[in-house]
MARLUMTOR-636528 format. One record per residue (C-alpha): residue number from 0; residue in three letters; x, y, z. Coordinates in Angstrom, 3 decimals, decimal comma. Layout:
// MARLUMTOR-636528
NODE  num  residuo        c1        c2        c3
NODE  NUM      ALA         X         Y         Z
...
END
This chain:
// MARLUMTOR-636528
NODE  num  residuo        c1        c2        c3
NODE    0      MET    24,788   -40,141    -7,075
NODE    1      CYS    21,198   -39,366    -6,356
NODE    2      SER    18,220   -40,626    -8,266
NODE    3      ALA    14,512   -40,378    -7,844
NODE    4      LYS    14,249   -44,097    -7,193
NODE    5      PRO    13,561   -45,423    -3,733
NODE    6      CYS    16,553   -47,185    -2,199
NODE    7      LEU    17,213   -49,564     0,631
NODE    8      LEU    19,473   -48,603     3,528
NODE    9      ASN    21,157   -51,225     5,674
NODE   10      LEU    22,519   -49,776     8,915
NODE   11      GLY    23,727   -53,093    10,363
NODE   12      LEU    21,463   -52,953    13,416
NODE   13      GLN    18,215   -53,019    11,522
NODE   14      GLN    16,922   -52,601     8,045
NODE   15      THR    15,025   -49,423     7,240
NODE   16      ARG    13,475   -48,196     4,065
NODE   17      ILE    14,378   -44,942     2,395
NODE   18      MET    12,552   -42,904    -0,173
NODE   19      ARG    14,628   -40,222    -1,893
NODE   20      ARG    13,501   -37,558    -4,287
NODE   21      SER    15,714   -35,756    -6,807
NODE   22      CYS    18,349   -33,997    -4,743
NODE   23      ALA    21,972   -32,953    -4,555
NODE   24      PRO    24,629   -35,349    -3,200
NODE   25      THR    24,485   -35,474     0,577
NODE   26      ARG    26,317   -37,307     3,357
NODE   27      LEU    25,124   -38,924     6,546
NODE   28      PRO    27,073   -37,628     9,559
NODE   29      THR    28,836   -40,129    11,791
NODE   30      SER    26,754   -38,912    14,722
NODE   31      ALA    23,581   -39,810    12,866
NODE   32      VAL    24,892   -43,309    12,079
NODE   33      SER    25,800   -43,911    15,708
NODE   34      LEU    22,413   -42,607    16,732
NODE   35      PHE    20,680   -45,187    14,586
NODE   36      SER    23,058   -47,937    15,565
NODE   37      SER    22,442   -47,326    19,278
NODE   38      GLY    18,752   -47,922    18,876
NODE   39      LEU    17,870   -44,493    20,234
NODE   40      TYR    16,454   -43,285    16,928
NODE   41      SER    13,055   -44,494    18,117
NODE   42      PHE    12,890   -41,577    20,539
NODE   43      LEU    13,362   -39,005    17,811
NODE   44      LYS     9,962   -37,474    17,429
NODE   45      VAL     8,312   -36,235    14,331
NODE   46      SER     7,049   -32,738    13,896
NODE   47      LYS     8,026   -31,769    17,418
NODE   48      PHE     9,918   -35,053    17,637
NODE   49      GLY    12,021   -35,092    14,467
NODE   50      ILE    15,235   -34,237    12,734
NODE   51      ARG    14,411   -31,758    10,073
NODE   52      ASN    16,455   -30,257     7,294
NODE   53      ASP    16,116   -26,468     7,071
NODE   54      GLU    15,921   -26,686     3,306
NODE   55      CYS    13,434   -29,560     3,205
NODE   56      LYS     9,925   -29,386     4,562
NODE   57      SER     7,808   -32,471     4,772
NODE   58      ARG     4,102   -32,571     5,045
NODE   59      TYR     4,489   -35,758     6,994
NODE   60      GLY     6,350   -35,784    10,249
NODE   61      TRP     8,819   -38,584     9,438
NODE   62      VAL    12,387   -38,474    10,592
NODE   63      VAL    14,443   -36,697     7,964
NODE   64      VAL    17,957   -37,880     7,206
NODE   65      THR    19,783   -34,936     5,719
NODE   66      ALA    22,781   -36,820     4,343
NODE   67      MET    24,026   -40,003     2,735
NODE   68      ASP    27,485   -41,554     2,859
NODE   69      GLU    27,583   -44,150     0,157
NODE   70      ASP    31,048   -45,284     1,199
NODE   71      SER    29,952   -46,370     4,657
NODE   72      LEU    26,358   -47,391     3,940
NODE   73      ASP    25,105   -50,323     1,914
NODE   74      PHE    22,641   -49,319    -0,781
NODE   75      SER    20,877   -51,724    -3,047
NODE   76      SER    18,495   -50,848    -5,771
NODE   77      PHE    14,927   -50,877    -4,764
NODE   78      ASP    13,888   -51,971    -8,210
NODE   79      GLU    15,340   -55,449    -7,660
NODE   80      ARG    12,995   -56,057    -4,741
NODE   81      MET     9,984   -54,021    -5,795
NODE   82      ASP     8,168   -56,856    -7,479
NODE   83      ASN     8,476   -59,122    -4,454
NODE   84      GLU     7,835   -56,653    -1,639
NODE   85      ALA     5,864   -53,671    -2,909
NODE   86      ALA     2,526   -55,423    -3,025
NODE   87      SER     2,830   -57,018     0,399
NODE   88      ASN     4,662   -54,406     2,438
NODE   89      ASP     2,449   -51,731     4,026
NODE   90      ASP     5,218   -50,063     6,006
NODE   91      PHE     6,727   -48,230     3,056
NODE   92      ARG     5,042   -45,182     1,630
NODE   93      ILE     6,205   -43,142    -1,331
NODE   94      LEU     5,666   -39,395    -1,328
NODE   95      SER     5,103   -37,803    -4,688
NODE   96      SER     6,245   -34,262    -5,294
NODE   97      SER     2,662   -33,043    -5,242
NODE   98      GLU     2,194   -34,332    -1,693
NODE   99      SER     5,093   -32,436    -0,262
NODE  100      GLU     5,196   -28,765     0,649
NODE  101      GLY     8,832   -28,276    -0,331
NODE  102      SER    10,559   -28,822    -3,628
NODE  103      ASP    14,037   -29,529    -2,260
NODE  104      SER    15,466   -32,971    -1,686
NODE  105      GLU    14,433   -35,040     1,281
NODE  106      VAL    15,305   -38,462     2,577
NODE  107      PHE    12,730   -40,190     4,732
NODE  108      VAL    13,675   -43,079     6,975
NODE  109      LEU    10,867   -45,379     8,050
NODE  110      PRO    11,372   -48,401    10,244
NODE  111      THR    10,204   -51,730     8,913
NODE  112      THR     8,481   -54,403    10,885
NODE  113      GLU     9,804   -55,952    14,048
NODE  114      GLY    10,968   -58,961    12,083
NODE  115      ASP    13,759   -56,925    10,508
NODE  116      LEU    15,451   -56,377    13,847
NODE  117      PRO    18,495   -58,516    14,586
NODE  118      HIS    17,965   -61,405    16,957
NODE  119      SER    19,590   -60,751    20,288
NODE  120      SER    18,930   -60,901    23,972
NODE  121      LYS    17,752   -57,296    23,913
NODE  122      LYS    15,185   -57,846    21,205
NODE  123      SER    12,348   -56,888    23,537
NODE  124      ASN    14,012   -53,538    24,230
NODE  125      TYR    14,402   -52,840    20,550
NODE  126      SER    10,794   -53,813    20,018
NODE  127      SER     9,597   -51,384    22,679
NODE  128      HIS    11,756   -48,644    21,184
NODE  129      LEU    10,275   -49,373    17,780
NODE  130      ASP     6,747   -49,207    19,144
NODE  131      LEU     7,511   -45,835    20,694
NODE  132      SER     8,934   -44,634    17,405
NODE  133      MET     5,872   -45,628    15,410
NODE  134      THR     3,569   -44,126    18,067
NODE  135      GLY     5,479   -40,865    17,894
NODE  136      HIS     5,250   -40,990    14,112
NODE  137      HIS     1,466   -41,279    14,129
NODE  138      LEU     1,078   -38,695    16,896
NODE  139      GLY     3,243   -36,277    14,937
NODE  140      ILE     1,065   -36,616    11,848
NODE  141      PHE    -2,075   -36,169    13,954
NODE  142      HIS    -0,574   -33,122    15,694
NODE  143      LYS     0,335   -31,436    12,417
NODE  144      LYS    -3,115   -32,031    10,966
NODE  145      ARG    -4,737   -30,498    14,021
NODE  146      ARG    -2,343   -27,548    13,905
NODE  147      ARG    -3,298   -26,792    10,311
NODE  148      ARG    -6,954   -26,545    11,294
NODE  149      ARG    -6,287   -24,296    14,294
NODE  150      ILE    -7,751   -20,777    14,173
NODE  151      GLN    -5,134   -18,054    14,038
NODE  152      PRO    -4,634   -16,289    17,403
NODE  153      GLY    -5,010   -12,874    15,762
NODE  154      ALA    -8,497   -13,775    14,558
NODE  155      VAL    -9,466   -14,979    18,039
NODE  156      LEU    -8,261   -11,713    19,609
NODE  157      ASN   -10,147    -9,668    17,020
NODE  158      LEU   -13,342   -11,621    17,564
NODE  159      GLY   -13,156   -11,190    21,321
NODE  160      LEU   -12,408    -7,476    21,087
NODE  161      ILE   -15,224    -6,824    18,604
NODE  162      THR   -17,653    -8,778    20,777
NODE  163      PHE   -16,854    -6,835    23,962
NODE  164      LEU   -16,891    -3,427    22,269
NODE  165      THR   -20,189    -4,228    20,539
NODE  166      ILE   -21,788    -5,205    23,844
NODE  167      ILE   -20,540    -1,970    25,436
NODE  168      VAL   -21,857     0,363    22,734
NODE  169      LEU   -25,210    -1,456    22,627
NODE  170      LEU   -25,601    -1,119    26,389
NODE  171      VAL   -24,720     2,579    26,237
NODE  172      ASP   -27,252     3,166    23,456
NODE  173      TRP   -29,893     1,313    25,448
NODE  174      CYS   -29,218     3,391    28,558
NODE  175      SER   -28,356     6,686    26,833
NODE  176      TRP   -31,591     8,387    27,907
NODE  177      ARG   -30,544     7,906    31,531
NODE  178      ILE   -27,051     9,246    30,823
NODE  179      VAL   -27,699    12,438    28,864
NODE  180      ARG   -31,410    13,029    29,572
NODE  181      LEU   -31,878    13,749    25,879
NODE  182      PRO   -33,806    11,843    23,180
NODE  183      LEU   -30,910    10,525    21,115
NODE  184      PRO   -31,554     8,589    17,872
NODE  185      PRO   -31,567     4,783    18,085
NODE  186      PHE   -28,157     3,102    17,926
NODE  187      TYR   -26,523     6,484    18,321
NODE  188      MET   -23,030     5,055    18,947
NODE  189      THR   -23,516     1,639    17,395
NODE  190      ARG   -24,212     2,915    13,863
NODE  191      PRO   -20,980     4,867    13,369
NODE  192      PHE   -19,014     2,056    15,011
NODE  193      PHE   -20,203    -0,623    12,591
NODE  194      ILE   -20,312     1,566     9,483
NODE  195      SER   -16,699     2,665     9,989
NODE  196      ALA   -15,577    -0,889    10,734
NODE  197      VAL   -17,127    -2,257     7,549
NODE  198      LEU   -15,897     0,573     5,308
NODE  199      ALA   -12,374     0,485     6,752
NODE  200      SER   -12,094    -3,270     6,307
NODE  201      ILE   -13,329    -3,066     2,703
NODE  202      SER   -11,024    -0,180     1,831
NODE  203      GLY    -8,131    -2,181     3,234
NODE  204      TYR    -8,548    -4,805     0,523
NODE  205      VAL    -8,001    -2,032    -2,029
NODE  206      PHE    -5,226    -0,041    -0,353
NODE  207      VAL    -3,064    -2,885     0,968
NODE  208      PRO    -2,252    -4,234    -2,531
NODE  209      LEU    -1,855    -0,637    -3,729
NODE  210      LEU     0,701     0,191    -1,039
NODE  211      GLU     2,402    -3,114    -1,759
NODE  212      SER     2,686    -2,242    -5,451
NODE  213      PHE     4,345     1,073    -4,569
NODE  214      LYS     6,738    -0,846    -2,268
NODE  215      PHE     5,913     1,283     0,762
NODE  216      HIS     7,437    -1,276     3,114
NODE  217      GLN     8,038    -0,907     6,824
NODE  218      ILE    11,655    -0,263     7,805
NODE  219      ILE    12,529    -2,614    10,669
NODE  220      ARG    14,715    -1,173    13,437
NODE  221      LYS    18,103    -2,841    13,688
NODE  222      GLU    17,968    -2,351    17,466
NODE  223      GLY    14,628    -4,158    17,741
NODE  224      PRO    14,021    -7,843    18,529
NODE  225      ALA    15,558   -10,227    16,004
NODE  226      ALA    12,192   -11,925    15,457
NODE  227      HIS    10,852    -8,738    13,876
NODE  228      PHE    13,093    -9,146    10,844
NODE  229      SER    10,594   -11,705     9,594
NODE  230      LYS     8,238    -8,742     9,055
NODE  231      VAL    10,493    -7,152     6,453
NODE  232      GLY     8,497    -6,321     3,339
NODE  233      THR     5,211    -5,606     5,130
NODE  234      PRO     3,517    -2,464     3,757
NODE  235      THR     3,154     0,569     6,004
NODE  236      MET     1,199     3,860     6,107
NODE  237      GLY    -2,088     2,056     6,712
NODE  238      GLY    -3,415     5,230     8,306
NODE  239      LEU    -3,992     6,529     4,792
NODE  240      PHE    -7,092     4,376     4,371
NODE  241      PHE    -8,722     3,973     7,789
NODE  242      ILE    -8,237     7,456     9,275
NODE  243      PRO   -10,257     9,212     6,491
NODE  244      VAL   -12,990     6,592     6,881
NODE  245      GLY   -13,433     7,314    10,587
NODE  246      ILE   -13,475    11,074    10,040
NODE  247      SER   -15,897    10,934     7,101
NODE  248      VAL   -18,422     8,715     8,866
NODE  249      ALA   -18,337    10,954    11,942
NODE  250      ILE   -18,950    14,126     9,895
NODE  251      VAL   -21,840    12,511     8,017
NODE  252      LEU   -23,603    11,073    11,082
NODE  253      ALA   -22,965    13,906    13,549
NODE  254      SER   -24,873    17,182    13,544
NODE  255      SER   -24,015    19,311    10,539
NODE  256      SER   -23,357    22,289    12,812
NODE  257      SER   -21,046    20,446    15,204
NODE  258      VAL   -18,016    22,671    15,679
NODE  259      GLU   -16,318    20,142    17,943
NODE  260      VAL   -16,358    17,359    15,330
NODE  261      TYR   -14,837    19,618    12,675
NODE  262      GLY   -12,188    20,789    15,120
NODE  263      ALA   -11,311    17,243    16,125
NODE  264      ALA   -11,223    16,194    12,466
NODE  265      GLY    -8,843    19,068    11,658
NODE  266      ALA    -6,495    18,145    14,507
NODE  267      THR    -6,547    14,499    13,439
NODE  268      LEU    -5,670    15,319     9,841
NODE  269      SER    -2,905    17,690    10,959
NODE  270      PHE    -1,278    14,963    13,023
NODE  271      ALA    -1,762    12,516    10,149
NODE  272      ALA     0,124    14,945     7,885
NODE  273      ILE     3,054    15,051    10,334
NODE  274      GLY     3,114    11,261    10,436
NODE  275      LEU     2,910    11,043     6,650
NODE  276      ILE     5,955    13,285     6,264
NODE  277      ASP     7,828    11,155     8,788
NODE  278      ASP     6,893     7,923     6,975
NODE  279      ILE     7,886     9,259     3,561
NODE  280      LEU    11,257    10,459     4,826
NODE  281      SER    11,830     7,059     6,441
NODE  282      LEU    11,198     5,336     3,118
NODE  283      PHE    13,511     7,633     1,199
NODE  284      LYS    16,279     7,439     3,813
NODE  285      ASN    15,794     3,657     4,132
NODE  286      HIS    15,901     3,677     7,934
NODE  287      ASN    13,328     3,828    10,703
NODE  288      TYR    13,922     7,470    11,601
NODE  289      GLY    12,342    10,076     9,327
NODE  290      LEU    11,873    13,448    10,933
NODE  291      PRO    14,287    14,252    13,764
NODE  292      GLY    12,677    13,810    17,143
NODE  293      TRP    12,785    17,454    18,155
NODE  294      ILE    11,194    18,566    14,868
NODE  295      LYS     8,401    16,006    15,186
NODE  296      LEU     7,717    16,987    18,794
NODE  297      SER     7,780    20,687    17,900
NODE  298      LEU     5,245    20,191    15,109
NODE  299      GLN     2,932    18,247    17,418
NODE  300      ALA     3,184    20,937    20,094
NODE  301      ALA     2,516    23,614    17,473
NODE  302      VAL    -0,664    21,862    16,346
NODE  303      GLY    -1,736    21,515    19,979
NODE  304      ILE    -1,152    25,228    20,657
NODE  305      CYS    -3,069    26,229    17,523
NODE  306      PHE    -5,941    23,967    18,563
NODE  307      SER    -5,928    25,502    22,037
NODE  308      TYR    -6,181    29,027    20,667
NODE  309      TRP    -8,938    27,879    18,324
NODE  310      LEU   -10,796    26,625    21,398
NODE  311      SER   -10,415    29,982    23,119
NODE  312      SER   -11,884    31,865    20,140
NODE  313      THR   -14,706    29,444    19,264
NODE  314      ASN   -18,091    28,941    20,855
NODE  315      ILE   -17,990    25,394    22,171
NODE  316      SER   -21,261    23,877    23,310
NODE  317      SER   -20,843    23,160    27,011
NODE  318      PRO   -23,424    22,491    29,724
NODE  319      TYR   -21,378    24,697    32,083
NODE  320      SER   -21,681    27,915    30,000
NODE  321      MET   -17,980    28,498    30,572
NODE  322      LYS   -14,708    27,454    28,977
NODE  323      PHE   -11,486    26,023    30,334
NODE  324      LEU   -13,214    23,848    32,925
NODE  325      VAL   -12,012    20,358    33,859
NODE  326      PRO   -14,736    18,100    35,321
NODE  327      LEU   -13,397    15,912    38,126
NODE  328      PRO   -15,144    13,445    40,444
NODE  329      ALA   -16,572    14,656    43,745
NODE  330      PRO   -15,561    16,270    45,978
NODE  331      LEU   -13,345    18,173    43,513
NODE  332      GLY   -16,062    18,958    40,982
NODE  333      LEU   -15,347    21,558    38,284
NODE  334      VAL   -11,820    22,988    38,251
NODE  335      TYR   -11,135    26,189    36,336
NODE  336      LEU    -7,658    26,184    34,754
NODE  337      GLY    -7,821    29,498    32,886
NODE  338      LYS    -4,953    30,064    30,454
NODE  339      PHE    -3,167    26,999    31,822
NODE  340      TYR    -5,866    25,005    30,035
NODE  341      LEU    -4,263    25,905    26,686
NODE  342      PHE    -0,802    24,630    27,649
NODE  343      PHE    -2,277    21,492    29,156
NODE  344      SER    -4,120    20,811    25,880
NODE  345      ALA    -0,885    21,172    23,889
NODE  346      PHE     0,842    18,764    26,279
NODE  347      CYS    -1,939    16,201    25,765
NODE  348      PHE    -1,586    16,400    21,989
NODE  349      ALA     2,161    15,758    22,082
NODE  350      SER     1,981    13,021    24,728
NODE  351      MET    -0,890    11,103    23,098
NODE  352      GLY     0,712    11,155    19,667
NODE  353      ASN     4,042     9,854    20,922
NODE  354      GLY     2,428     7,365    23,305
NODE  355      ILE     0,476     5,606    20,554
NODE  356      ASN     3,497     5,796    18,258
NODE  357      LEU     5,600     3,929    20,835
NODE  358      THR     2,835     1,383    21,405
NODE  359      ASP     2,663     0,531    17,704
NODE  360      GLY     5,354    -2,137    17,887
NODE  361      LEU     3,451    -5,440    17,723
NODE  362      ASP     0,802    -6,715    15,337
NODE  363      GLY    -2,579    -5,342    16,408
NODE  364      LEU    -1,333    -3,843    19,676
NODE  365      ALA    -1,912    -0,148    18,961
NODE  366      GLY    -5,086    -0,589    16,892
NODE  367      GLY    -6,950    -2,615    19,514
NODE  368      THR    -5,927    -0,572    22,548
NODE  369      VAL    -6,767     2,704    20,764
NODE  370      ALA   -10,203     1,335    19,834
NODE  371      CYS   -10,860     0,614    23,522
NODE  372      ALA    -9,658     4,104    24,489
NODE  373      PHE   -11,982     5,720    21,923
NODE  374      ILE   -14,986     3,824    23,282
NODE  375      GLY   -14,136     4,851    26,844
NODE  376      MET   -13,729     8,501    25,831
NODE  377      SER   -16,944     8,417    23,777
NODE  378      ILE   -18,915     7,361    26,836
NODE  379      ALA   -17,127     9,907    29,029
NODE  380      VAL   -17,894    12,863    26,721
NODE  381      LEU   -21,458    11,758    25,900
NODE  382      PRO   -23,163    13,985    28,537
NODE  383      ILE   -21,096    17,046    27,526
NODE  384      CYS   -20,944    16,753    23,725
NODE  385      PRO   -22,886    13,861    22,116
NODE  386      ASP   -21,440    14,700    18,689
NODE  387      LEU   -17,931    13,955    19,917
NODE  388      ALA   -19,247    10,588    21,138
NODE  389      VAL   -20,174     9,848    17,532
NODE  390      PHE   -16,688    10,927    16,453
NODE  391      GLY   -15,016     8,646    18,985
NODE  392      SER   -17,246     5,697    18,152
NODE  393      SER   -16,566     6,151    14,445
NODE  394      MET   -12,797     6,268    15,002
NODE  395      ALA   -13,028     3,128    17,148
NODE  396      GLY   -14,856     1,344    14,334
NODE  397      ALA   -12,195     2,443    11,852
NODE  398      CYS    -9,524     0,950    14,131
NODE  399      ILE   -11,455    -2,330    14,233
NODE  400      GLY   -11,672    -2,392    10,437
NODE  401      PHE    -7,945    -1,788    10,265
NODE  402      LEU    -7,305    -4,626    12,731
NODE  403      LEU    -8,700    -7,112    10,218
NODE  404      HIS    -5,559    -6,403     8,176
NODE  405      ASN    -3,200    -5,637    11,070
NODE  406      ARG    -3,887    -8,647    13,277
NODE  407      TYR    -1,193   -11,242    13,904
NODE  408      LYS     0,437   -11,770    11,474
NODE  409      ALA    -0,084    -8,318    10,026
NODE  410      SER    -0,440    -7,663     6,310
NODE  411      ILE     0,013    -3,906     6,863
NODE  412      PHE     1,193    -1,478     9,563
NODE  413      MET    -0,456     1,837    10,388
NODE  414      GLY     2,855     3,751    10,448
NODE  415      ASP     3,266     7,201    11,944
NODE  416      THR     0,489     8,362     9,636
NODE  417      GLY    -2,001     6,354    11,656
NODE  418      SER    -0,491     6,403    15,144
NODE  419      LEU    -0,004    10,181    15,323
NODE  420      ALA    -3,464    10,798    13,867
NODE  421      LEU    -5,107     8,592    16,495
NODE  422      GLY    -3,250    10,404    19,263
NODE  423      GLY    -4,400    13,759    17,918
NODE  424      ALA    -8,004    12,549    17,757
NODE  425      LEU    -8,024    11,379    21,381
NODE  426      ALA    -6,404    14,602    22,597
NODE  427      ALA    -8,911    16,703    20,629
NODE  428      MET   -11,836    14,907    22,291
NODE  429      ALA   -10,395    15,662    25,716
NODE  430      ALA    -9,498    19,280    24,902
NODE  431      CYS   -13,012    20,082    23,646
NODE  432      THR   -14,689    18,699    26,777
NODE  433      GLY   -12,104    19,011    29,549
NODE  434      MET   -12,065    15,225    30,029
NODE  435      PHE    -8,310    15,013    30,576
NODE  436      PHE    -8,526    12,744    33,612
NODE  437      PRO   -10,583    10,049    31,814
NODE  438      LEU    -8,230    10,394    28,833
NODE  439      PHE    -5,145     9,436    30,834
NODE  440      ILE    -6,994     6,524    32,440
NODE  441      ALA    -8,292     5,153    29,130
NODE  442      SER    -4,791     5,592    27,667
NODE  443      GLY    -3,140     3,660    30,489
NODE  444      VAL    -1,367     1,266    28,102
NODE  445      PHE     0,198     4,199    26,226
NODE  446      VAL     1,212     5,823    29,499
NODE  447      ILE     2,965     2,609    30,576
NODE  448      GLU     4,858     2,479    27,286
NODE  449      VAL     6,016     6,100    27,572
NODE  450      ILE     7,046     5,709    31,208
NODE  451      SER     9,031     2,561    30,381
NODE  452      VAL    11,022     4,443    27,738
NODE  453      ILE    11,685     7,358    30,101
NODE  454      MET    12,806     4,985    32,872
NODE  455      GLN    15,049     3,015    30,521
NODE  456      VAL    16,810     6,097    29,155
NODE  457      SER    17,206     7,652    32,617
NODE  458      PHE    18,522     4,428    34,154
NODE  459      LYS    21,124     4,027    31,400
NODE  460      LYS    22,362     7,581    31,867
NODE  461      VAL    22,596     7,192    35,647
NODE  462      THR    24,453     3,865    35,484
NODE  463      GLU    26,841     5,227    32,870
NODE  464      ARG    27,702     8,139    35,133
NODE  465      LEU    28,043     6,013    38,272
NODE  466      TYR    29,666     2,834    36,927
NODE  467      GLY    30,924     3,859    33,498
NODE  468      VAL    28,725     1,184    31,878
NODE  469      ARG    25,246     1,670    30,449
NODE  470      ARG    22,813    -0,760    32,044
NODE  471      GLY    19,166    -1,125    31,174
NODE  472      LEU    16,307    -1,447    33,600
NODE  473      PHE    14,403    -3,491    31,003
NODE  474      LEU    15,635    -5,915    28,381
NODE  475      MET    14,367    -3,438    25,810
NODE  476      ALA    12,023    -0,451    25,777
NODE  477      PRO     9,121     0,126    25,201
NODE  478      PHE     7,719    -2,341    27,699
NODE  479      HIS     6,085    -4,665    25,146
NODE  480      HIS     9,555    -5,449    23,740
NODE  481      HIS    10,732    -6,316    27,255
NODE  482      LEU     7,876    -8,822    27,541
NODE  483      GLU     8,662   -10,173    24,086
NODE  484      LEU    12,324   -10,763    24,940
NODE  485      SER    11,254   -12,324    28,246
NODE  486      GLY     9,663   -15,170    26,299
NODE  487      PHE     6,052   -14,050    25,851
NODE  488      LYS     4,620   -14,485    22,366
NODE  489      GLU     3,079   -11,586    20,466
NODE  490      PRO    -0,565   -12,769    20,706
NODE  491      VAL    -0,196   -13,241    24,475
NODE  492      ILE     1,176    -9,723    24,948
NODE  493      VAL    -1,479    -8,213    22,696
NODE  494      GLY    -4,274   -10,138    24,416
NODE  495      GLY    -3,115    -8,939    27,825
NODE  496      ALA    -2,945    -5,347    26,560
NODE  497      TYR    -6,489    -5,637    25,179
NODE  498      THR    -7,804    -6,890    28,505
NODE  499      LEU    -6,069    -4,126    30,450
NODE  500      SER    -7,204    -1,464    27,995
NODE  501      LEU   -10,821    -2,643    28,158
NODE  502      LEU   -10,838    -2,466    31,950
NODE  503      LEU    -9,205     0,968    32,005
NODE  504      SER   -11,632     2,255    29,378
NODE  505      LEU   -14,612     1,167    31,456
NODE  506      VAL   -13,132     2,900    34,502
NODE  507      ALA   -12,509     6,045    32,428
NODE  508      ALA   -16,075     5,979    31,117
NODE  509      TYR   -17,478     5,674    34,632
NODE  510      ILE   -15,312     8,508    35,974
NODE  511      GLY   -16,320    10,689    33,039
NODE  512      LEU   -20,009    10,062    33,661
NODE  513      ILE   -19,903    10,790    37,382
NODE  514      SER   -17,724    13,853    36,746
NODE  515      ALA   -20,094    15,312    34,165
END
């Protein structure tokens, strides 16, 4: 019924040419025939304007007829007229299989010249419709060519984020002598930032195929947005390659006797181990929940308590010659928390880990916002502990290197291995310096995500008790899923989060400097 030869289709109203490739028998719906016969086919647009078969993809934006009804349509062999018309007719174009993106069957309908239209009193209307059709055809081809050359939105977001963070660290290095009143080496924060970014990006090209070969694929939540099922098969546990890079660069470039850097590195690796266990259990159980929530939270709190007691028994370099102090802006000044400092540190560890874990729901969202938070915290702690500024700058660079593989559309996810480790690193920087207030400002995006989940769960419980029906305050929690279901695209949400995180990080850096 179907051959690879071009055929001629006579619809009664006008004569159009058809090119068919090898395909299965198909039928033209009655609605499609009436559409052509009414002359309205000229308004069907190509690309954005076209009828398109889900199983057939055309490189050219011509109208695709997905069916043929040989009983109702008049076909005549194209071979009988090829010798007379092929050389002179420029309106008919044959697509070879190498020119098309798909291998399935397609039927392309192209209008012939105006002379093929039937003579009637409405010939001028048909002619105008035909002109519109051909204009839409050419515009569709032009639009698709331009779209293929368009830069991916993830690359644009990465470039903008790297540019702003680079300008910030260069300005801080240039003005560091005014900030700390100490002769710091040149490019004190810029060097670890760029070295970690380069090493993390290079290591990603090795580890991403490795994780893919082991089939460590992300388990997509069934309760999540339906669009996320297109991400099935993406590797996870990306924290295995960029977290060690950030820690290693910080240890090498910081002072060899820096107790704070080793303590922060230990807390980061401990949280990474908790996340790794959770990721492995998720893979074995084949669902998105590995460790039970209460066990995961208990382990995070235990690490935070151990870190707090390590702080109380270790000599931390501090310009105040006293521990357990929280620097706040004037007129509050230094606030002594005493033993409450230890519990507050444990709370920060648990909250930061879970906050970043909840934020890690869109391509590049967690990596970029955490990089901004690390830069803000690095500037805030620079007058108190310059070595921790190196640690934060190095971790920010590692996040940027990871973003080259995690940008939209992501080729790998960081998993709980990465998100929990980043939360532990931020909390360790604050616990060693008392910069809790700048931490919560720089982590404003994570705070919003956590609050949205708490509000959603509380609202559902209240409405269930009052009305007997669970109602949500948001379309879905965390908040970035609410925005996604509201119609915002992933790059738009991520770009807005980057902008907000950059502003909050600058505010946190300023508050940290005036507090210290």
